[in-house]
C-alpha positions in Angstrom: -37.1 -20.5 -6.3 -36.6 -16.9 -7.4 -36.6 -15.7 -3.8 -34.1 -18.4 -2.8 -31.8 -17.4 -5.7 -32.0 -13.8 -4.7 -31.0 -14.6 -1.1 -28.2 -16.8 -2.4 -26.9 -14.1 -4.6 -26.8 -11.5 -1.7 -25.1 -14.1 0.6 -22.4 -14.9 -1.9 -21.7 -11.2 -2.7 -21.4 -10.2 0.9 -19.4 -13.3 2.0 -16.9 -12.5 -0.8 -16.4 -8.9 0.4 -16.0 -10.0 4.0 -13.5 -12.7 3.1 -11.3 -10.2 1.4 -11.5 -7.9 4.4 -10.6 -10.9 6.6 -7.5 -11.7 4.6 -6.5 -8.0 4.0 -7.8 -6.1 7.1 -6.0 -2.8 6.4 -8.4 -0.7 4.3 -5.7 1.8 3.2 -3.4 -1.0 2.0 -6.3 -2.8 0.4 -7.3 0.3 -1.6 -3.7 0.9 -2.6 -3.3 -2.7 -3.6 -6.4 -2.5 -5.8 -5.1 0.6 -7.5 -1.7 -0.9 -8.1 -3.2 -4.1 -9.5 -5.4 -2.0 -11.8 -2.4 -0.1 -13.0 -0.4 -3.4 -13.5 -3.2 -4.7 -15.8 -3.3 -1.5 -17.8 0.5 -1.6 -18.3 0.4 -5.3 -19.1 2.6 -6.3 -16.1 2.2 -9.9 -15.1 3.3 -9.8 -11.4 1.1 -7.8 -9.1 2.4 -6.4 -5.8 1.4 -8.4 -2.7 -0.5 -7.3 0.3 1.9 -6.1 3.1 1.2 -8.6 5.9 1.4 -7.0 9.4 3.5 -9.9 10.6 6.1 -9.2 8.0 6.3 -5.5 8.8 6.7 -6.3 12.5 9.4 -8.9 11.6 11.4 -6.4 9.5 11.3 -3.9 12.3 12.5 -6.4 14.9 15.4 -7.6 12.6 16.5 -4.1 11.9 16.8 -3.1 15.5 18.2 -6.5 16.5 21.1 -5.9 14.0 21.7 -2.4 15.4 22.0 -3.8 19.0 24.5 -6.4 17.8 25.4 -9.9 18.8 26.7 -8.9 22.2 23.2 -7.9 23.3 20.9 -10.7 24.5 17.9 -8.6 23.7 19.2 -8.0 20.2 19.6 -11.7 19.5 16.1 -12.3 20.9 14.8 -9.6 18.5 16.5 -11.4 15.6 14.8 -14.7 16.6 11.4 -13.1 16.9 11.8 -11.1 13.6 12.6 -14.3 11.7 9.6 -16.0 13.2 7.4 -13.1 12.2 8.6 -13.2 8.7 7.8 -16.9 8.5 4.3 -16.1 9.8 3.9 -13.6 7.0 4.9 -16.2 4.4 2.4 -18.7 5.9 -0.2 -15.9 5.8 0.6 -15.3 2.1 0.1 -19.0 1.5 -3.3 -18.7 3.2 -4.3 -15.8 0.9 -3.3 -17.8 -2.2 -5.1 -20.9 -1.0 -8.3 -19.1 -0.1 -8.3 -17.1 -3.3 -7.9 -20.2 -5.5 -10.3 -22.6 -3.7 -12.9 -20.2 -2.2 -12.9 -16.6 -3.6 -12.4 -17.5 -7.3 -15.2 -20.2 -7.4 -17.7 -17.9 -5.7 -16.7 -15.0 -8.0 -17.2 -17.3 -10.9 -20.7 -18.2 -9.5 -21.6 -14.5 -9.4 -20.2 -13.7 -12.8 -21.6 -16.7 -14.6 -24.4 -18.7 -13.1 -26.2 -16.0 -11.1 -25.7 -13.5 -13.9 -27.2 -16.0 -16.4 -30.2 -16.6 -14.1 -30.8 -12.8 -13.8 -30.7 -12.6 -17.6 -33.3 -15.4 -18.0 -35.6 -13.8 -15.4 -35.3 -10.4 -17.1 -36.1 -12.0 -20.4 -39.0 -13.9 -18.8 -40.5 -10.7 -17.4 -40.3 -9.0 -20.8 -42.1 -11.9 -22.5 -44.7 -12.0 -19.8 -45.5 -8.4 -20.3 -45.7 -9.0 -24.1 -48.1 -11.9 -23.6 -50.3 -10.0 -21.2 -50.6 -7.1 -23.6 -51.5 -9.3 -26.5 -53.9 -11.3 -24.4 -55.8 -8.1 -23.6 -56.0 -7.4 -27.3 -57.4 -10.8 -28.1 -59.8 -10.5 -31.0 -58.0 -7.4 -32.3 -54.8 -9.3 -33.3 -54.3 -12.6 -35.1 -54.6 -15.7 -32.9 -51.3 -16.9 -34.3 -49.5 -13.9 -32.9 -51.1 -14.5 -29.5 -50.1 -18.2 -29.6 -46.5 -17.3 -30.4 -46.3 -14.9 -27.5 -47.6 -17.5 -25.2 -45.1 -20.1 -26.5 -42.2 -17.7 -26.0 -43.4 -16.9 -22.5 -43.6 -20.6 -21.6 -40.2 -21.3 -23.1 -38.5 -18.5 -21.1 -40.4 -19.7 -18.0 -39.0 -23.2 -18.4 -35.4 -22.0 -19.0 -35.5 -19.7 -16.0 -36.9 -22.4 -13.7 -34.4 -25.0 -14.9 -31.4 -22.7 -14.3 -32.7 -21.8 -10.8 -33.4 -25.4 -10.0 -29.9 -26.5 -11.1 -28.3 -23.8 -8.9 -30.3 -24.6 -5.8 -29.8 -28.4 -6.2 -26.0 -28.2 -6.7 -25.3 -26.0 -3.6 -23.0 -28.8 -2.4 -20.4 -27.1 -4.5 -20.6 -24.0 -2.3 -20.4 -26.2 0.8 -17.2 -27.8 -0.5 -15.8 -24.4 -1.2 -16.6 -23.3 2.3 -14.9 -26.5 3.6 -11.8 -25.5 1.5 -11.8 -22.1 3.3 -11.9 -23.8 6.7 -9.2 -26.3 5.7 -6.9 -23.5 4.6 -7.5 -21.7 7.9 -6.7 -24.8 9.9 -3.4 -25.4 8.0 -2.4 -21.7 8.6 -3.1 -21.9 12.3 -1.3 -25.2 12.7 1.8 -23.8 11.0 1.5 -20.6 13.0 1.3 -22.5 16.3 4.4 -24.5 15.3 6.4 -21.4 14.5 5.3 -19.6 17.7 6.0 -22.7 19.8 9.6 -22.8 18.4 10.0 -19.1 19.1 8.7 -19.4 22.7 11.2 -22.2 23.4 14.1 -20.1 22.0 13.1 -17.2 24.2 12.7 -19.3 27.3 16.1 -20.9 26.7 17.7 -17.4 26.4 16.0 -16.4 29.7 17.4 -19.5 31.5 20.9 -18.9 30.1 20.8 -15.2 31.1 19.6 -16.1 34.6 22.4 -18.7 35.1 25.1 -16.4 33.8 27.0 -14.6 36.5 26.4 -10.9 36.6 29.4 -8.7 35.6 30.3 -5.9 37.9 30.8 -2.5 36.4 34.3 -1.2 37.1 34.8 2.3 36.0 38.2 3.1 34.4 40.6 4.9 36.8 41.0 8.6 36.1 44.3 9.8 35.0 45.9 12.5 37.2 45.4 15.9 35.7 48.7 18.0 35.6 47.7 21.6 36.2 51.1 22.9 35.4 52.7 26.0 36.9 50.4 28.2 39.1 51.1 31.3 37.1 49.8 29.7 33.8 46.1 30.4 33.4 45.4 28.1 30.4 45.6 24.7 32.1 49.4 24.2 31.8 49.6 24.5 28.0 52.2 27.0 27.0 51.1 29.6 24.5 53.1 31.6 22.1 53.7 35.2 22.7 51.1 37.3 21.0 52.5 39.4 18.2 52.6 43.1 18.7 50.2 45.0 16.6 51.8 47.8 14.6 50.3 50.5 12.7 51.3 48.9 9.4 49.4 45.6 10.3 46.2 47.2 11.5 43.1 47.3 9.2 42.1 50.5 7.6 38.7 51.3 6.3 40.2 51.7 2.9 41.6 48.1 3.0 38.2 46.4 3.5 36.7 44.8 0.3 33.5 46.3 -1.0 30.7 44.2 -2.5 29.7 45.4 -5.9 27.3 44.0 -8.6 30.2 43.5 -11.0 33.9 44.0 -11.2 33.4 47.3 -13.2 32.1 50.4 -11.6 28.4 51.2 -12.2 27.4 54.3 -14.0 24.1 56.1 -13.7 21.4 54.4 -15.8 23.2 50.9 -15.7 20.9 48.0 -14.8 21.7 44.8 -12.9 22.1 41.6 -15.1 19.4 39.6 -13.2 18.1 36.2 -14.4 14.7 36.4 -16.2 11.6 35.5 -14.1 10.4 31.9 -14.3 8.0 31.1 -17.1 4.4 30.5 -16.0 3.2 26.9 -15.7 1.4 26.1 -18.9 0.7 22.4 -18.3 -1.0 20.3 -15.5 1.4 20.2 -12.6 1.6 20.1 -8.8 4.1 21.0 -6.0 5.3 18.5 -3.5 4.4 19.5 0.1 6.3 16.6 1.7 9.0 14.0 0.8 7.5 10.8 -0.6 9.5 7.5 -0.6 8.1 4.9 -3.0 7.3 1.5 -1.4 6.0 -0.4 -4.4 6.9 -0.8 -8.1 5.3 2.0 -10.2 5.4 4.7 -7.5 7.1 8.0 -8.1 9.4 9.4 -5.3 10.0 13.1 -4.8 11.2 15.7 -2.3 9.4 18.7 -0.8 9.3 21.6 -3.2 9.6 19.5 -6.4 7.3 20.5 -9.3 5.7 17.4 -10.8 4.0 17.2 -14.2 0.5 15.6 -13.9 -0.4 13.1 -16.6 -3.4 11.2 -15.3 -5.6 10.9 -12.2 -6.1 7.2 -11.2 -8.8 7.8 -8.6 -9.7 10.4 -5.9 -6.6 9.6 -3.9 -3.8 8.9 -6.5 -2.2 10.8 -9.4 0.2 9.7 -12.1 2.9 12.2 -13.0 6.5 12.7 -14.3 9.6 14.1 -12.6 13.1 14.2 -14.0 12.1 11.9 -16.9 10.6 9.2 -14.6 6.9 8.4 -14.5 5.0 6.9 -11.6 2.1 7.2 -9.1 1.9 9.2 -5.9 -0.8 10.1 -3.3 -2.8 13.3 -3.7 -2.4 14.2 0.0 1.4 14.8 -0.5 1.1 17.5 -3.1 -0.6 20.8 -3.9 -2.1 21.0 -7.4 -0.9 24.1 -9.2 -2.5 23.6 -12.7 -5.3 20.9 -12.6 -5.8 18.3 -15.3 -8.3 19.2 -18.0 -11.8 17.8 -17.4 
């Protein structure tokens, strides 16, 4: 039973990890989502940011360019249709995530955190009492018989509790089968809805192709060029009359004494005078970093900045994300976008 329980524990743990990867395949987005969810819990925020579905990102791209092309473009209208369908697919995928989490991931996680953890506790306690009983059994005759009897009873008690807990887990594995069935049902529902959405989109696109094929082609007719009046032959500027250039006289010419001179101040400088320059910047005396690139926030809680900004560091979330302040605003940003000037104290 102990071996079967150990195999069950490993199977549940790995299936949980692979299921999350199946629902959220992008490792970078998954790591970012984990960080943001952790920050949301720390700050007491109820709503956590959702995983960015690839179908939704594709749909937003199609809709943006479809609007730019305008309604007169057949391709633009087709992009709008496809983009709306992709956004619907993203919503269906979000529903799949929620369904699988509630009916498959959460029950298995509860099995790991409660039942399997409790069995490991009983087995560890059983091992301790077995060692205690073996030690006292070897000292039989040197210790009171009552002490040896109590050690044996405790060992037998722990053995019975551990066996019962393992037996109950292995005999009720129908619950895990039902949870696996819930996963498959959620996938079936997702794929049914996805097929329906894609069928509707395919029909729309085929209808647009038929309409475009039956529509008579318009011939391109360039606009007639307007005749160019070159004007009189003696005019060399394309026929446009020009005013007579004024004669330059001695009074209107520039003299070297009339040119403005650039001086540090309106008053003349005397020997020993110094320029009134601004004081040099004060040295950084607190943890800070300098932005190497522009960073546009995509989720709540992120801090946007521009290249060259100096950001005050307040905390390091993990090896990839910092928390900092800029212009009175606090948020999170990736370490790869900045150069640390003064590191955080260890």
